Backbone bond lengths (Angstrom), bond angles and torsions (degrees), N, CA, C in turn:
res aa  C-N    CA-C-N  psi(-1)  N-CA   C-N-CA  omega(-1)  CA-C   N-CA-C  phi
1 M - - - 1.488 - - 1.410 108.84 -
2 P 1.485 120.79 135.06 1.310 119.93 -179.30 1.623 112.97 -72.60
3 P 1.253 124.28 162.96 1.457 122.93 -170.01 1.473 108.59 -69.58
4 I 1.300 121.51 147.09 1.328 124.92 -175.96 1.627 107.77 -103.71
5 K 1.242 119.82 106.34 1.474 122.05 -178.38 1.509 113.78 -116.38
6 K 1.257 119.53 -9.17 1.502 123.39 178.35 1.502 110.67 -145.65
7 I 1.403 108.75 122.03 1.529 116.72 -176.96 1.497 112.28 -120.22
8 L 1.184 117.01 141.18 1.453 120.94 167.04 1.563 115.14 -121.28
9 V 1.326 113.93 127.28 1.544 120.01 175.12 1.477 107.41 -104.21
10 I 1.299 115.24 139.21 1.500 120.87 175.99 1.498 109.30 -120.24
11 R 1.206 119.73 121.18 1.517 127.74 164.75 1.473 108.46 -145.16
12 L 1.228 124.32 109.90 1.428 130.15 -169.58 1.474 116.48 -83.92
13 S 1.331 118.40 -30.55 1.430 131.77 -178.39 1.419 115.96 -166.71
14 S 1.351 122.68 161.31 1.464 127.78 1.99 1.589 97.95 -120.22
15 I 1.375 109.85 -161.77 1.510 118.76 -172.69 1.486 110.76 -48.18
16 G 1.357 118.30 -63.45 1.393 122.97 -179.97 1.529 115.95 -53.82
17 D 1.301 111.75 -52.85 1.533 120.62 -179.27 1.463 112.26 -48.82
18 I 1.331 115.96 -47.95 1.424 124.78 -174.41 1.477 105.64 -66.21
19 I 1.326 118.32 -47.10 1.553 120.16 -175.06 1.492 104.67 -64.01
20 L 1.278 120.10 -34.97 1.502 118.71 178.68 1.433 118.22 -72.72
21 T 1.311 119.40 -2.65 1.526 128.64 173.20 1.590 107.33 -87.07
22 T 1.241 117.07 -14.35 1.603 117.53 -168.33 1.531 107.61 -70.96
23 P 1.364 124.66 -38.62 1.414 119.04 171.75 1.567 115.33 -52.86
24 L 1.357 115.04 -31.17 1.531 114.01 -177.60 1.492 109.96 -78.96
25 L 1.371 113.96 -29.00 1.464 116.33 176.75 1.598 111.42 -62.79
26 R 1.324 113.62 -43.11 1.566 119.43 -178.46 1.454 103.35 -67.37
27 R 1.401 127.70 -42.13 1.363 132.73 -176.98 1.562 112.10 -62.43
28 L 1.345 110.13 -46.70 1.532 115.92 176.08 1.573 113.10 -61.79
29 H 1.328 113.34 -40.23 1.377 121.43 177.73 1.587 111.16 -61.62
30 A 1.302 113.53 -43.81 1.520 117.11 178.92 1.501 110.90 -69.84
31 A 1.272 122.53 -30.22 1.480 126.56 -176.83 1.526 108.73 -78.97
32 Y 1.405 112.82 -35.90 1.571 115.53 -176.05 1.477 105.21 -135.36
33 P 1.417 116.74 75.39 1.449 120.65 -172.69 1.614 109.62 -67.72
34 E 1.266 119.26 -24.08 1.470 120.24 174.73 1.526 112.90 -79.72
35 A 1.128 125.01 -12.69 1.366 128.95 -166.29 1.685 109.11 -84.87
36 S 1.293 115.26 145.75 1.513 113.22 173.92 1.575 104.31 -94.21
37 I 1.287 111.50 145.20 1.453 120.95 -176.36 1.599 105.93 -119.17
38 D 1.245 113.34 122.74 1.530 117.60 177.87 1.572 104.26 -113.80
39 Y 1.346 117.09 166.07 1.442 124.40 -173.32 1.601 107.33 -142.62
40 C 1.293 117.87 138.63 1.431 121.06 175.47 1.564 106.18 -122.91
41 T 1.362 114.01 130.66 1.470 118.49 173.24 1.504 109.00 -147.29
42 K 1.312 115.22 -167.83 1.447 117.03 175.76 1.545 108.35 -93.06
43 P 1.381 120.95 157.42 1.338 126.39 -165.78 1.703 109.38 -62.09
44 P 1.306 117.79 -42.70 1.454 117.29 -176.03 1.560 114.15 -53.50
45 F 1.475 115.94 -26.23 1.389 120.84 -171.16 1.529 112.35 -104.89
46 L 1.372 119.35 6.51 1.376 122.67 -179.34 1.462 114.40 -58.33
47 S 1.344 124.26 -36.32 1.425 132.61 -178.19 1.500 110.57 -59.59
48 L 1.341 118.53 -28.54 1.465 119.68 -175.08 1.504 107.10 -73.35
49 L 1.300 121.84 -15.57 1.468 122.44 -176.38 1.543 112.21 -121.28
50 A 1.350 115.83 0.89 1.511 117.59 -174.44 1.443 114.06 -63.34
51 S 1.320 117.36 -33.55 1.561 115.74 179.29 1.473 115.68 -106.83
52 N 1.370 113.21 16.37 1.523 120.06 -178.56 1.542 109.35 -71.49
53 P 1.410 121.49 109.24 1.328 128.25 -175.22 1.590 113.73 -59.96
54 R 1.296 114.62 -15.65 1.467 116.59 -177.39 1.568 113.56 -79.22
55 L 1.391 117.37 -13.35 1.351 122.76 -166.89 1.552 112.11 -107.51
56 S 1.380 114.98 141.20 1.444 122.28 177.80 1.485 113.50 -94.38
57 A 1.324 117.11 -31.06 1.523 117.26 177.90 1.591 101.24 -161.81
58 I 1.404 103.96 144.42 1.565 114.26 170.49 1.467 112.38 -114.80
59 Y 1.377 111.24 127.57 1.626 116.88 175.82 1.508 107.29 -110.44
60 T 1.302 114.17 161.44 1.393 121.51 176.85 1.521 112.13 -124.77
61 T 1.343 119.34 176.03 1.380 123.29 179.38 1.510 109.96 -68.98
62 E 1.399 119.37 -14.20 1.463 123.46 173.93 1.547 115.97 -89.26
63 Q 1.295 110.29 -24.31 1.471 118.25 175.00 1.553 108.91 -136.03
64 L 1.423 114.00 95.01 1.496 118.20 -164.60 1.432 107.41 -85.22
65 P 1.349 120.64 156.61 1.453 127.48 173.02 1.564 108.31 -62.52
66 T 1.258 113.96 154.94 1.488 122.97 174.11 1.459 111.19 -140.84
67 G 1.214 117.05 174.01 1.556 121.23 179.62 1.534 111.71 90.11
68 R 1.343 112.38 -162.87 1.342 122.81 -177.95 1.458 117.40 -107.62
69 Y 1.295 119.25 135.13 1.515 120.08 178.88 1.554 109.12 -121.47
70 D 1.310 114.79 147.51 1.494 121.96 177.28 1.581 106.02 -78.13
71 L 1.331 115.91 -28.66 1.442 117.30 -175.91 1.517 110.27 -151.47
72 V 1.386 115.65 128.21 1.498 114.80 175.48 1.556 104.41 -117.82
73 V 1.211 115.68 135.31 1.525 124.21 175.67 1.413 112.73 -115.29
74 D 1.311 118.72 102.47 1.411 127.25 176.13 1.427 114.72 -82.72
75 L 1.368 124.96 94.30 1.270 125.76 -179.19 1.713 114.18 -93.90
76 Q 1.220 112.60 3.96 1.505 123.37 -179.92 1.559 107.08 -97.70
77 N 1.348 112.54 -50.61 1.540 118.79 -179.62 1.400 114.51 47.55
78 N 1.457 118.89 52.01 1.376 116.52 170.56 1.659 102.55 -128.26
79 H 1.330 112.79 -169.29 1.488 119.01 -171.11 1.512 110.53 -63.19
80 R 1.308 114.87 -38.75 1.551 123.08 179.96 1.577 106.67 -62.94
81 S 1.309 118.90 -53.75 1.402 121.51 -168.40 1.545 108.52 -73.99
82 R 1.257 117.36 -29.59 1.545 121.11 177.64 1.449 109.12 -69.46
83 A 1.449 117.61 -35.50 1.419 117.34 179.12 1.600 110.73 -69.51
84 I 1.280 112.93 -31.51 1.563 118.60 179.34 1.480 102.79 -66.36
85 V 1.465 124.49 -54.48 1.439 125.97 177.62 1.542 114.36 -44.08
86 R 1.404 111.33 -48.20 1.348 117.87 -176.25 1.473 117.07 -62.36
87 S 1.380 115.83 -27.42 1.445 122.22 -179.51 1.589 110.89 -81.97
88 L 1.314 118.19 3.14 1.482 117.59 -171.80 1.627 106.32 -111.02
89 S 1.178 116.43 160.92 1.483 131.95 170.33 1.623 103.74 -91.16
90 M 1.249 117.46 128.07 1.597 111.74 -178.92 1.577 104.96 -155.84
91 A 1.294 108.65 151.20 1.699 116.77 175.20 1.515 104.26 -83.04
92 Q 1.358 118.42 -34.74 1.524 120.82 -167.39 1.470 112.66 -152.85
93 K 1.311 122.25 139.41 1.388 116.31 170.79 1.579 113.42 -138.77
94 V 1.285 123.38 152.22 1.391 127.99 -179.89 1.501 108.17 -136.96
95 H 1.408 117.42 155.11 1.377 119.25 -177.83 1.550 109.83 -142.66
96 Y 1.343 113.84 155.85 1.518 120.77 177.11 1.484 114.40 -79.34
97 R 1.339 116.70 129.45 1.438 121.86 -167.89 1.649 101.34 -93.75
98 K 1.269 118.00 110.95 1.482 120.19 -165.34 1.601 107.98 -79.69
99 E 1.295 118.73 -25.19 1.541 124.91 -176.46 1.588 105.94 52.35
100 N 1.257 120.13 53.50 1.411 124.02 -179.41 1.545 111.49 -66.21
101 W 1.348 118.49 -22.16 1.451 128.57 -177.86 1.613 102.97 -67.24
102 K 1.313 119.88 -37.47 1.441 124.77 177.75 1.550 110.98 -62.47
103 K 1.373 111.59 -50.36 1.437 115.23 176.35 1.520 113.88 -58.17
104 W 1.319 114.65 -40.74 1.499 118.71 179.93 1.511 111.42 -59.87
105 L 1.394 116.10 -42.75 1.556 121.45 179.99 1.557 106.57 -61.18
106 M 1.290 118.18 -48.00 1.369 124.70 -178.65 1.465 116.48 -59.03
107 V 1.390 115.49 -42.49 1.431 119.78 -173.90 1.613 104.86 -79.82
108 Q 1.328 120.27 -39.75 1.490 121.19 -167.26 1.466 106.75 -89.54
109 F 1.353 119.38 -37.18 1.583 117.02 -177.02 1.488 116.45 -124.03
110 K 1.381 115.81 3.33 1.411 125.46 -179.50 1.461 108.27 58.90
111 I 1.322 123.37 33.90 1.483 130.97 173.47 1.496 104.94 -89.80
112 N 1.314 114.89 115.21 1.555 121.33 -180.00 1.479 108.12 -101.77
113 L 1.227 116.69 111.44 1.455 125.22 178.42 1.571 109.60 -99.88
114 S 1.281 121.36 6.41 1.469 127.35 -177.68 1.560 103.10 -99.79
115 S 1.368 113.80 123.68 1.494 120.25 -175.95 1.559 105.86 -75.43
116 S 1.201 120.62 -15.54 1.516 119.82 179.04 1.517 107.67 -163.92
117 S 1.267 117.20 167.26 1.509 127.20 179.30 1.506 110.72 -74.12
118 R 1.352 114.22 51.58 1.490 116.47 -175.22 1.518 114.62 -60.83
119 S 1.231 117.82 129.82 1.573 122.75 179.58 1.488 112.32 -57.99
120 V 1.322 112.19 140.80 1.545 118.61 172.71 1.551 107.13 -60.06
121 V 1.311 121.12 -28.34 1.499 121.67 176.66 1.564 108.86 -61.81
122 D 1.356 117.36 -39.74 1.551 117.30 177.25 1.406 112.78 -70.84
123 R 1.391 116.51 -32.01 1.551 119.20 174.15 1.486 110.11 -68.26
124 Y 1.432 116.52 -38.35 1.443 112.90 173.61 1.534 115.08 -59.50
125 Q 1.259 108.51 -39.16 1.592 118.81 179.87 1.486 111.07 -60.76
126 D 1.273 121.00 -29.27 1.391 132.14 177.00 1.545 105.40 -57.61
127 S 1.256 121.97 -43.47 1.392 124.87 -173.48 1.452 111.32 -67.79
128 L 1.361 118.58 -14.31 1.480 120.76 -179.07 1.569 114.10 -98.05
129 K 1.260 114.94 11.58 1.512 115.77 -178.13 1.410 115.22 -57.27
130 G 1.231 125.36 141.11 1.436 127.16 172.34 1.511 103.22 85.50
131 L 1.248 127.45 5.86 1.510 126.75 -179.72 1.524 110.91 -109.50
132 G 1.227 119.94 3.42 1.525 123.44 177.51 1.452 110.66 72.59
133 V 1.368 121.87 23.68 1.409 121.92 176.57 1.460 111.04 -98.18
134 S 1.267 116.49 119.38 1.510 118.37 -167.71 1.616 107.05 -102.68
135 D 1.321 114.85 150.48 1.518 126.50 177.87 1.668 102.01 -74.54
136 D 1.294 117.95 118.80 1.362 123.71 177.80 1.624 115.43 -96.18
137 L 1.343 110.46 15.70 1.505 116.81 -179.92 1.448 114.80 44.51
138 L 1.297 124.16 27.52 1.424 126.76 172.76 1.515 111.90 -108.73
139 G 1.268 119.07 162.54 1.405 128.09 -178.38 1.488 120.07 -83.00
140 C 1.327 116.92 -164.91 1.399 122.66 -178.72 1.460 110.37 -83.46
141 E 1.435 113.44 163.71 1.445 116.43 -174.93 1.543 110.15 -132.10
142 L 1.329 119.00 143.50 1.486 122.77 164.19 1.503 109.27 -141.97
143 Y 1.335 118.69 152.46 1.345 126.37 -168.29 1.582 109.89 -130.62
144 P 1.308 121.42 84.52 1.363 120.11 174.42 1.515 110.49 -65.15
145 S 1.183 120.97 141.65 1.423 132.98 178.22 1.586 109.62 -69.30
146 P 1.317 116.49 152.87 1.498 120.02 174.81 1.511 116.74 -47.43
147 A 1.347 112.25 -36.66 1.627 117.80 178.82 1.529 106.65 -71.76
148 E 1.268 120.52 -37.07 1.453 118.61 -174.96 1.600 110.04 -79.48
149 K 1.322 118.79 -29.90 1.409 124.27 168.21 1.633 107.58 -64.93
150 A 1.240 118.50 -43.56 1.408 121.01 178.50 1.511 116.82 -61.24
151 F 1.450 109.83 -34.78 1.522 114.16 175.50 1.510 111.13 -69.91
152 A 1.280 116.32 -30.98 1.525 115.17 -178.93 1.549 115.16 -74.68
153 L 1.414 109.01 -33.17 1.456 117.09 -170.26 1.568 116.54 -46.10
154 P 1.231 123.38 -45.74 1.448 127.42 -173.00 1.566 110.09 -70.42
155 Y 1.338 117.92 -29.59 1.354 119.57 -169.87 1.560 112.09 -75.10
156 V 1.275 117.17 -47.08 1.510 122.89 -174.81 1.462 109.23 -84.55
157 K 1.327 125.84 112.52 1.309 127.39 -177.67 1.490 113.61 -80.96
158 V 1.364 120.45 128.66 1.418 123.33 -175.76 1.641 109.60 -68.84
159 G 1.172 116.76 134.66 1.516 117.64 -177.87 1.523 115.34 95.11
160 V 1.424 119.39 -6.29 1.369 120.48 -177.72 1.456 106.43 -119.90
161 K 1.309 116.98 133.80 1.487 120.83 -172.84 1.574 107.68 -67.21
162 S 1.372 112.28 143.20 1.444 114.58 -176.00 1.479 115.49 -138.42
163 L 1.405 112.62 139.78 1.529 116.59 -175.58 1.469 103.98 -129.43
164 A 1.432 117.99 125.22 1.372 123.18 169.63 1.588 105.24 -82.23
165 V 1.308 113.65 142.48 1.351 120.05 178.22 1.532 112.71 -127.19
166 C 1.482 112.55 104.53 1.474 118.98 -171.56 1.468 106.75 -104.30
167 F 1.312 114.16 87.50 1.473 125.17 -168.93 1.468 119.88 -86.30
168 G 1.369 112.78 -2.58 1.530 119.61 -171.82 1.418 108.24 -98.58
169 A 1.312 117.91 170.40 1.417 129.86 163.13 1.539 111.60 -165.39
170 N 1.210 126.89 159.56 1.487 132.14 -176.85 1.503 108.53 -62.11
171 H 1.316 117.86 -35.12 1.444 118.89 -168.13 1.481 109.76 -123.80
172 F 1.278 119.46 143.06 1.568 128.41 -175.72 1.559 112.98 -50.71
173 T 1.358 108.63 -48.02 1.556 113.54 -175.92 1.561 114.05 -73.61
174 K 1.292 115.14 1.39 1.438 118.18 168.53 1.540 114.87 -108.06
175 R 1.334 115.20 10.00 1.437 119.54 -179.94 1.444 114.29 -113.03
176 Y 1.309 114.61 120.94 1.475 120.53 174.98 1.544 102.47 -68.98
177 P 1.457 116.35 133.69 1.511 113.57 -172.86 1.524 116.94 -61.56
178 P 1.236 116.11 148.17 1.626 116.27 179.47 1.478 112.06 -54.92
179 Q 1.336 117.13 -38.54 1.505 116.13 -173.26 1.684 107.19 -66.97
180 R 1.383 115.38 -33.72 1.456 114.44 174.86 1.370 111.40 -75.03
181 F 1.200 125.99 -34.47 1.525 128.07 175.79 1.563 105.45 -57.09
182 A 1.321 116.99 -45.12 1.510 120.07 -173.77 1.588 104.87 -68.29
183 A 1.360 118.79 -44.44 1.427 120.76 178.70 1.618 108.60 -58.95
184 L 1.283 118.04 -44.33 1.421 122.96 176.84 1.472 115.91 -58.49
185 L 1.342 116.76 -50.19 1.432 122.59 172.11 1.548 117.38 -56.04
186 S 1.343 115.46 -36.19 1.401 121.14 177.65 1.472 111.66 -61.63
187 L 1.319 113.18 -44.96 1.480 121.09 177.79 1.517 111.50 -56.89
188 L 1.277 111.29 -40.67 1.552 116.71 -175.70 1.571 107.73 -69.52
189 L 1.283 114.97 -51.18 1.407 123.74 -174.11 1.524 113.77 -68.41
190 D 1.319 120.12 -23.00 1.310 130.35 174.61 1.622 110.78 -68.84
191 K 1.321 114.95 -28.40 1.493 119.10 -171.39 1.596 112.33 -112.88
192 E 1.290 110.32 -16.65 1.504 114.40 -170.24 1.535 106.76 -146.45
193 S 1.372 112.00 146.35 1.586 118.26 178.30 1.473 97.75 -91.53
194 L 1.350 120.53 114.95 1.316 130.10 177.80 1.526 115.80 -132.10
195 Q 1.383 117.90 144.86 1.466 122.59 165.81 1.486 103.91 -86.46
196 L 1.417 117.60 124.02 1.409 118.32 170.38 1.536 111.29 -118.87
197 F 1.491 109.32 137.73 1.448 114.20 -174.29 1.627 106.20 -118.47
198 L 1.269 120.20 117.75 1.391 121.06 175.80 1.660 106.85 -89.67
199 L 1.343 107.93 117.72 1.453 116.92 -171.92 1.556 109.00 -121.55
200 G 1.290 110.22 148.40 1.457 120.14 -178.09 1.506 114.20 164.31
201 G 1.383 116.78 -176.03 1.452 120.18 -173.90 1.654 108.51 -93.75
202 K 1.236 114.43 -173.18 1.463 116.85 -178.65 1.704 105.62 -69.81
203 E 1.188 115.86 -25.46 1.440 112.30 -177.77 1.559 113.10 -77.86
204 D 1.381 112.74 -9.41 1.472 116.52 178.08 1.573 110.12 -98.37
205 A 1.288 118.42 2.86 1.491 116.50 -168.16 1.487 113.80 -72.48
206 H 1.394 116.64 -29.72 1.490 115.03 177.17 1.404 109.86 -73.17
207 H 1.298 123.03 -26.76 1.587 122.06 176.61 1.521 106.82 -70.57
208 A 1.292 118.00 -37.89 1.473 117.67 175.19 1.542 113.39 -56.87
209 S 1.363 114.41 -42.35 1.395 121.16 174.12 1.449 110.50 -57.03
210 E 1.229 122.72 -47.57 1.386 130.23 177.53 1.542 113.33 -50.33
211 I 1.406 108.71 -52.50 1.525 112.23 -176.77 1.575 107.34 -62.94
212 L 1.215 113.64 -47.36 1.608 118.86 179.40 1.439 114.24 -60.05
213 N 1.456 120.18 -36.22 1.391 118.82 179.25 1.500 116.22 -76.13
214 T 1.470 115.13 -11.09 1.415 123.83 -174.10 1.484 109.24 -100.60
215 L 1.427 112.06 -27.34 1.435 121.95 178.17 1.638 113.56 -59.29
216 P 1.277 121.47 128.65 1.477 121.66 173.08 1.591 107.37 -48.85
217 P 1.302 118.19 134.18 1.420 124.41 -176.22 1.606 112.18 -54.35
218 E 1.323 117.45 -32.14 1.481 114.81 -176.24 1.546 114.93 -73.61
219 Y 1.404 115.28 -3.02 1.376 117.65 178.01 1.575 109.75 -107.99
220 C 1.256 122.42 -12.82 1.457 126.26 -179.99 1.522 115.09 -49.92
221 S 1.365 115.01 -38.31 1.439 117.55 -175.76 1.445 114.96 -65.03
222 Q 1.279 117.60 -19.79 1.599 127.38 178.98 1.385 114.83 -90.07
223 V 1.399 114.86 0.98 1.422 119.50 177.82 1.476 115.59 -116.53
224 T 1.310 118.21 126.73 1.506 118.42 178.13 1.497 108.73 -113.84
225 N 1.367 110.44 119.16 1.438 120.29 -176.21 1.555 109.16 -87.69
226 L 1.373 120.42 110.97 1.390 123.07 177.83 1.557 110.84 -119.04
227 A 1.296 113.96 9.20 1.519 118.72 177.10 1.541 111.48 -56.64
228 G 1.303 120.83 123.33 1.438 124.34 -179.63 1.462 114.06 75.26
229 S 1.285 116.50 10.75 1.655 117.69 -179.58 1.530 105.48 -116.95
230 C 1.318 122.89 0.48 1.370 120.97 -177.93 1.553 111.80 -123.00
231 T 1.337 115.64 157.79 1.463 118.91 169.84 1.593 107.27 -77.69
232 L 1.254 113.43 172.88 1.575 114.40 178.08 1.518 112.25 -62.38
233 M 1.317 119.60 -42.93 1.405 126.18 -177.58 1.533 113.59 -79.15
234 Q 1.340 119.01 -24.69 1.462 119.22 165.26 1.495 108.66 -69.54
235 T 1.248 122.54 -44.19 1.457 118.51 171.44 1.534 118.36 -54.08
236 A 1.353 111.86 -41.00 1.449 111.94 170.40 1.500 119.72 -60.48
237 A 1.348 114.46 -39.58 1.412 119.37 171.61 1.513 119.74 -57.38
238 L 1.394 111.54 -32.93 1.395 121.36 173.01 1.497 112.63 -68.51
239 I 1.364 116.30 -48.94 1.417 120.68 177.27 1.480 111.84 -59.90
240 E 1.331 119.55 -38.33 1.594 120.96 177.16 1.428 108.78 -60.05
241 R 1.273 125.46 -30.81 1.409 123.19 -173.92 1.533 111.59 -88.30
242 C 1.311 118.51 -16.27 1.418 123.03 -179.46 1.509 118.63 -77.73
243 D 1.313 124.40 147.61 1.480 123.64 174.26 1.341 119.92 -58.91
244 A 1.443 114.35 -45.51 1.389 122.50 -172.03 1.602 110.26 -150.83
245 V 1.334 113.85 171.47 1.463 119.73 -174.57 1.513 109.19 -138.68
246 L 1.397 111.82 127.88 1.415 117.12 176.99 1.634 101.40 -106.50
247 C 1.299 118.85 133.76 1.537 110.99 -170.49 1.625 102.54 -160.42
248 N 1.193 108.63 163.40 1.519 127.53 171.56 1.613 99.00 -90.20
249 D 1.445 110.85 173.67 1.379 118.65 174.54 1.583 108.15 -80.40
250 T 1.312 111.29 97.49 1.449 119.54 -168.56 1.562 109.27 -152.14
251 G 1.298 113.58 166.16 1.511 118.98 -175.64 1.556 109.76 -57.19
252 L 1.259 114.04 -35.76 1.456 118.61 -176.14 1.692 107.45 -69.22
253 M 1.194 117.57 -19.24 1.474 115.66 175.24 1.571 107.93 -73.06
254 H 1.295 120.05 -33.34 1.544 122.73 -175.63 1.608 100.32 -81.82
255 M 1.402 121.84 -29.91 1.423 122.68 175.60 1.526 107.11 -61.44
256 A 1.371 117.96 -46.40 1.590 115.91 -178.62 1.498 109.10 -65.65
257 S 1.353 118.50 -34.27 1.485 120.95 -176.26 1.573 108.96 -58.00
258 A 1.342 111.47 -36.55 1.571 117.82 -173.83 1.487 109.38 -61.07
259 F 1.340 118.47 -26.53 1.531 126.80 175.04 1.511 112.56 -95.86
260 G 1.269 119.47 4.84 1.441 118.79 176.62 1.504 113.51 70.59
261 K 1.327 115.60 24.75 1.518 115.32 -178.26 1.437 116.90 -74.60
262 K 1.370 113.60 149.05 1.467 115.11 169.70 1.542 111.62 -66.21
263 L 1.296 114.55 127.70 1.568 119.51 -172.93 1.445 111.47 -117.77
264 F 1.323 116.99 134.39 1.503 125.92 175.20 1.516 101.16 -110.89
265 V 1.290 114.27 107.23 1.574 121.35 -170.70 1.446 113.76 -108.28
266 L 1.312 119.88 125.84 1.513 126.42 -179.81 1.497 109.29 -101.30
267 F 1.323 117.04 110.44 1.504 116.72 173.22 1.527 112.96 -100.81
268 G 1.362 115.20 130.78 1.389 112.97 173.84 1.504 111.57 -110.03
269 S 1.294 120.88 -86.70 1.426 119.68 174.54 1.505 110.54 -76.50
270 S 1.349 119.08 -8.90 1.515 121.69 178.65 1.522 111.33 -64.40
271 S 1.304 113.33 157.48 1.465 120.61 168.98 1.513 111.92 -138.54
272 S 1.319 113.61 139.84 1.528 119.35 -178.98 1.501 105.52 -67.02
273 V 1.254 124.27 -17.46 1.479 124.65 178.87 1.529 108.31 -59.53
274 F 1.255 122.26 -32.73 1.473 120.51 -179.34 1.515 117.95 -76.47
275 G 1.319 116.29 -4.18 1.392 122.02 170.43 1.491 118.09 87.20
276 F 1.328 115.30 20.74 1.549 116.78 -176.88 1.541 115.97 -113.37
277 L 1.300 112.99 39.05 1.481 121.52 171.02 1.533 108.87 -80.40
278 P 1.401 115.55 155.25 1.438 114.72 176.79 1.413 119.17 -53.71
279 Y 1.340 117.25 132.56 1.478 118.36 -170.74 1.485 112.79 -96.12
280 H 1.435 112.01 115.01 1.469 116.14 177.24 1.538 113.08 62.08
281 S 1.317 117.88 37.38 1.457 125.69 178.93 1.531 106.02 -139.75
282 P 1.336 120.11 137.27 1.491 118.33 -179.63 1.456 111.32 -69.25
283 F 1.329 113.17 141.51 1.570 120.27 179.09 1.404 112.26 -151.54
284 D 1.272 115.08 154.36 1.508 124.31 163.90 1.533 109.67 -113.88
285 L 1.325 112.84 123.99 1.570 115.70 -173.71 1.570 106.06 -101.68
286 F 1.320 112.88 137.61 1.467 120.18 -176.91 1.578 98.09 -121.20
287 E 1.411 111.84 124.36 1.377 121.96 177.53 1.509 111.11 -153.29
288 V 1.305 116.52 157.85 1.452 120.51 169.07 1.454 113.16 -94.96
289 E 1.289 116.48 107.55 1.383 129.53 -172.31 1.489 113.99 -80.59
290 G 1.274 121.69 138.41 1.405 124.70 175.82 1.614 115.09 79.77
291 L 1.276 112.31 11.37 1.457 118.72 173.92 1.566 110.26 -76.48
292 P 1.457 113.85 115.47 1.392 114.03 -166.40 1.484 116.63 -70.83
293 C 1.342 117.59 -18.25 1.397 123.30 177.40 1.560 115.90 -87.37
294 R 1.305 114.43 3.91 1.561 118.78 -173.70 1.538 102.75 -113.17
295 P 1.482 117.64 134.87 1.427 117.31 2.80 1.542 110.52 -92.78
296 C 1.274 119.39 150.73 1.484 124.17 -179.98 1.590 114.84 -91.10
297 S 1.247 111.56 -3.73 1.502 122.78 -177.80 1.504 115.07 -170.48
298 H 1.217 123.67 145.94 1.454 121.83 -179.10 1.523 107.32 -93.00
299 I 1.395 124.28 -4.58 1.444 120.32 168.97 1.553 116.15 -120.67
300 G 1.343 113.81 -11.17 1.582 123.20 178.71 1.452 108.64 111.24
301 R 1.229 110.96 168.69 1.554 120.90 179.31 1.460 116.36 -127.61
302 D 1.293 119.82 171.11 1.386 119.89 -179.23 1.549 114.48 -92.41
303 Q 1.315 110.38 -9.54 1.478 117.95 170.81 1.575 110.42 -160.48
304 C 1.310 116.87 161.68 1.329 118.39 -178.91 1.472 112.70 -73.52
305 P 1.357 124.81 122.29 1.451 124.36 -177.73 1.470 115.37 -64.03
306 K 1.365 118.23 -15.23 1.455 119.79 179.77 1.472 111.64 -101.67
307 G 1.273 115.40 -13.29 1.485 120.88 -179.88 1.587 118.53 86.11
308 H 1.364 113.36 -7.58 1.489 116.55 -173.23 1.633 110.54 -102.15
309 F 1.264 114.46 -22.79 1.484 118.94 -175.44 1.516 116.43 49.04
310 L 1.301 112.55 38.91 1.493 117.15 -174.04 1.622 109.97 -66.34
311 C 1.294 118.47 -21.18 1.450 117.81 -176.34 1.500 110.81 -70.18
312 M 1.353 116.57 -21.50 1.478 118.36 168.72 1.583 112.16 -102.47
313 N 1.317 113.76 -47.29 1.470 118.39 -170.95 1.557 107.12 -61.97
314 D 1.296 123.20 -25.83 1.423 118.27 -179.80 1.586 119.02 -87.35
315 L 1.430 111.85 -4.80 1.439 115.03 174.77 1.551 106.13 -74.04
316 S 1.405 112.18 136.14 1.384 127.83 -172.13 1.546 111.22 -84.50
317 E 1.312 116.86 114.81 1.546 120.25 168.69 1.435 116.89 -56.26
318 T 1.370 114.36 -34.87 1.433 124.78 -178.40 1.624 109.54 -63.38
319 L 1.296 111.95 -47.32 1.475 121.07 -172.05 1.523 105.72 -70.72
320 I 1.210 114.92 -44.83 1.565 121.85 -179.70 1.459 112.34 -61.37
321 A 1.362 115.86 -48.83 1.434 123.98 173.39 1.492 111.79 -57.24
322 R 1.240 123.69 -44.24 1.442 128.66 -177.37 1.567 107.19 -64.09
323 K 1.285 121.29 -41.22 1.473 121.24 178.13 1.428 111.30 -68.54
324 I 1.329 121.56 -41.33 1.436 121.86 -178.77 1.546 112.17 -72.24
325 L 1.381 118.42 -37.49 1.504 118.17 171.29 1.579 112.16 -66.68
326 D 1.334 117.54 -31.38 1.513 116.05 175.28 1.495 108.68 -61.80
327 F 1.385 117.65 -42.08 1.489 119.16 -179.54 1.442 111.18 -56.13
328 F 1.349 113.86 -54.25 1.519 122.63 -175.72 1.512 110.72 -54.65
329 K 1.367 112.72 -44.54 1.527 116.54 178.12 1.527 112.00 -61.82
330 G 1.298 115.84 -26.63 1.557 116.32 -178.29 1.452 113.18 -76.79
331 G 1.368 115.66 -9.09 1.507 116.18 172.12 1.498 117.80 82.94
332 S 1.336 120.34 8.84 1.410 128.45 168.69 1.531 115.74 -63.77
333 R 1.258 118.83 101.44 1.419 121.19 -168.76 1.592 113.41 -132.49
334 F 1.327 114.14 158.48 1.620 120.39 179.52 1.488 103.12 -73.65
335 L 1.325 117.07 133.55 1.403 119.57 162.58 1.507 115.20 -108.12
336 P 1.349 117.08 116.25 1.511 117.37 -177.54 1.486 112.49 -62.50
């Protein structure tokens, strides 16, 4: 095999999927330390990679890579990424096998052909077989800049227990209802003095308002609402400083896993079968097991097709709160 000196990795979207490619960047760098590694993604996600020390250059769908590569790794494997690959000169290319037919069988007929909840990261790794790229058994990576770290610094008080609350998700069936989040946060604040941070994008801001409007007034002073007020990597820097994270199945869950945070994860229509659990980060998973309509989609839906939304409505705030309180009583804390 000719020497590999120039590599391109393609993953166009989204937040979590891109973060889940970072173990491969590290492993490619370890296997080919003299090679330059470039990356191509969509512009909104460029900041996730901007400070990654493994990368030589980052391209976007608005400024595509050109020239010749020794190896192209297509981890998106859709029409757009294949068109990018065809536009390039390369010695070798590999791609991620999505196995969408297995997802379809699971959603439509609840037929599970996956022997385990194998991570997407490990399936990405499969695409590199025969290239001398070894699994290092380490997790995801993110690198907030000094400015982003400085942004987060004054918010999280040293010596006070802190919990990031990532309450959003792109699809309704992946979102624990705001009123239920408010009830859960009330249970926590009734028993423990915590700093709580509501984190999310501009699209989540109205849900943050719903949580705060439902929360008893005596607890509101302990909650800092930063949803829609931070850049993506400022949010990452805030998560890095928090002790633990409560979240739906969302990109911010994978962001928290990149810092090895303890995660309390709420799965509604999601299923671990699809391989998107936190990667090499400690977590407690809360889900309604045995629900015959679950999963109803592999990406989520804009409404519950059955109308009852039991996959989220049957999650117990009391149980979730107890697990989180047990964690904080154990004294596992962020050290600046």
